[in-house]
N, C-alpha and C positions, 0 to 999 in steps of 0.2 A: 546567411550561412552561420551555422552554429560553430562555436569553438571546438577544436579537436583536442579533447583532453585525454590524458593517460590516467589509469587507475589501477588499484590493487585491492582485492577483497581480503579481509582478515577475519579470523575466527571461524567457528563452525556453526553453532546454533544461536550464538549472540554475536552477530556479525557487524562489521563496520566496513567502510570503504575509504581508502586513502586516495585522494585525487591530486595528481601532480599538474600544476599549472605552469605554462611557459609565461615569460614576462608579458603582461597585458591581458592574459586570459582570465576568465571569470567563471564562477559556478554559482548557481542559485539553489537555495535549500529552504526547507520549512524551518520556521523559528524553533529553536531548541534542539536541533539535530546535530550541531557542531560538537565534535569531540576534542580536536585540537587544531591549531594552525601555526605554521612556522612564521618567524619574523619576516616581514615584507608583504604579508597578506593583509589587505585592508577589508574590514567587515563593515557593511553599511545596510541599514534597513530601508526598504523602498516599497512603494505601491506598484512599481513598474516590473512586470514579470519578464519582459524581453531583455532588459538591461541595455538597450540601445539609446535610451534617453529620448527627450522630445515627447510629443503627444500632448493632448489636452488633459487637464486634471479630471474632467468629468469622465473621460474614457478610462482613465486609470482607476477611478473610484468604481466604475461599473465592472471593470475586470477584477478588482479586488473583491467586490461583492459576489461575483460568480465563483471565485475561489473559496469563499466562505461556505457557499451553498454546496460545493463539491467536497467539503470536509477539510479544507486547508485553512491556513490562517489568513487574516486580512492583509498583513504585511508579509513580504518575503525578505530574506536576508541574502545579500550579495557578498561574495568573497572574491576579491580581485587581487591578482599578483602584481604589485607595484614595485617589486624588486627587479634587479638586473639579471637574475638567474632563476632557475626553476625552483618553485616552492610548493610545499604540501599543505593541504587542508583535509581533515578527516571528519567523517560523519558516522554516527552510531545509530543502529536500529533501536526503536523505542521499546521493543519487546522481543522475546525469543522467536526466531524465524530465519528467513533467508533474504538476502539482497540479490535482486536480479538486474544486471545491466542490460539495457536494450538500446540498440542503435535505431532510432526512428527512421533514419534515411534508408535503412535496409528493409523495412517492412511497409514502405509506402507513405511514411510521414505522419501517420496517425495511429493512436492506440487508445482504446477505451478501457478504463481500469476502475476498480472498486474505490470507494471513498477512502481517504487517508493512506493510500498506497504509495504516493509520490514521496520520495525521500530527498532527492536532489537531482540536478541536471545541468548540462552545459549551457552557457549563455547562448540564447537563440531558440531554446525550446519554450513552449507555452503550456500552461495548465489552465483549462477552463472547464465548463460543465457540459455534460451530454445527458439529455433526457431519454429515459427508456421509451422506445417507440410504441409500446403497447401498454395499456392500462394494467393488464394483469401482470406484466413483467415488472412494472414499477411498484405495484401494490404488494405483491407477494415475493418479490425477488430477493428479499433479505437485505438489500442495500438501499431500498427506497427508489424514488423516481429518478434521482440524480446520481450520475456517475462522473468520474473524472475523464476529461478528454485531453490527451497529451499530443501536441503537434510540434513539428519541426523536423530537422534533419540531423540532430546530434544525439548524444548519449543521455539517457535518463536512467535513474536507478529507482526501482520499485522495491518495496519491502512488504512481506506478508508472513504470517506465522506458519510454523510447520516447515515442511520441505516443499519446494516449488517444482512443478512438473510441466514441461512445455510439450504441446502436441500441435501438429500441422494437419488440419482437416482437408480432405479432398473435396472437390465440388459435389454437393449433395450428401456428403457423409454426415451422419447424425451422432451427436454425443450427448448423453443425459448426465447431468452433474448435480450434486447436492448444491442447494442455493448458496450456502456459505463457503463453498470451495472454489468458486470462480474468482480469479484475481484480475485477469485482463484478457482482451480479445481484439482482433482487428475489426474495423468497421464492416468488412466484407462478410463476417460471420453473422448469420441471422440468430437473434437472441429472443427467446420466448420462455414463458413459464407454463408448465403443465402440472396438473394434479396427478398424484400417485393413483394408479388404477386400483379399484377394489376397496371397499370400506375396511375390510379386515387388514389389508396391507397398509392402508393409510393410518389406521389407528394403532396397530400393534407391530408394525414393521420396524419401528425405531428410527426411521429415516425422515420423518416429517411428512407433511401433506403435499409438498410441492417440490419440483426439481426444475432445473434449467435445461431447456432443450436448445442445443447449439447445432447449427447446420452450416457446413462449410460451403465455399472454401475459406481458408484463413487460419491464422495461428491463435491458439488459446493457451493461457497460463493458469494452472490450477495450484491450490495449496492443500496440503494434507490435513492441516489442523486449523480451522477457523478460530480466530482469537475469542470470539463469543462462546464457542464450545469449550475452550480451555477455561475461560472465566466462569462459566456455569459449573464446571467440575470443581474449581477451587472454592467457589462459594458454597457448593453442596457439601464439601468436606470440612469447611471451617466451623469449629465448635461454636464460635460466637454468633454464627449465622444460622445455627440450628442443625449443622452437620454433626457427624460423629467421627471419632478417631478410628483408624484401622484396628488398633489394639484396644478399643474401648471395652471396659468391663474386666480386663485382666489387671494383674498387679502392675505391669509396666504402664498401662494406660492410666491407672490411678496415680502412680508416681509422677508420670509426665504431667498430668493435670495439676498436681500440687505444686510442681516446680514452676510451671508457667502461669499459675494463678487461675486456671480454669475451674478448679474444684474448691476455690476458697470461698 
């Protein structure tokens, strides 16, 4: 059984989550995600994702290796409340977007998610790898062959860029999604990659050559702005990377360039 933790989300587009732990409770997080912790919280780095202790070293190394393949760090960081009263520990999102709390026990105990989406979770949840079931899905899916597999019966917190949108698909219901906009889905959802029909649509439609075909039943979570799309726009607009200013060519553009050294 996973620890039953309390939490509060803070912020709008640059969110964080404050987790309140009862004495003896613990939460596991990716390295570097901690924002603050109150006195009485003990932080420790471990290979053990379950936090229950025991087990063979080889099994722990194998588990850590799987986490690396799924986009996580080799080590995980545990935060345990060793005080005699409730204490807080907070985690911050690594880039603009939303944090989505999910109770794995309410959705069947398993969720398949994109790489790097796991932020933190209650003691008792596990993060491993899930291979795409089809060659095409893995090769063209935008996230590669390997996805994150979250299992357990407690709370996990996912982070993705943009705004998150949750949909529950009925049996046989089909949803076609941009390959970069899929964040997570239940194992009951069939996941496949299809090509955009028509040469003209594929080449000039502006939506890429492939999309994800999701077939219900099950829950899916989508993001409005894939981080890769945001990064491409930033790079394209950066003068040092060959981009151009919005006011390039005008007096303000020349003055701005002189002030920040671009026209020197």
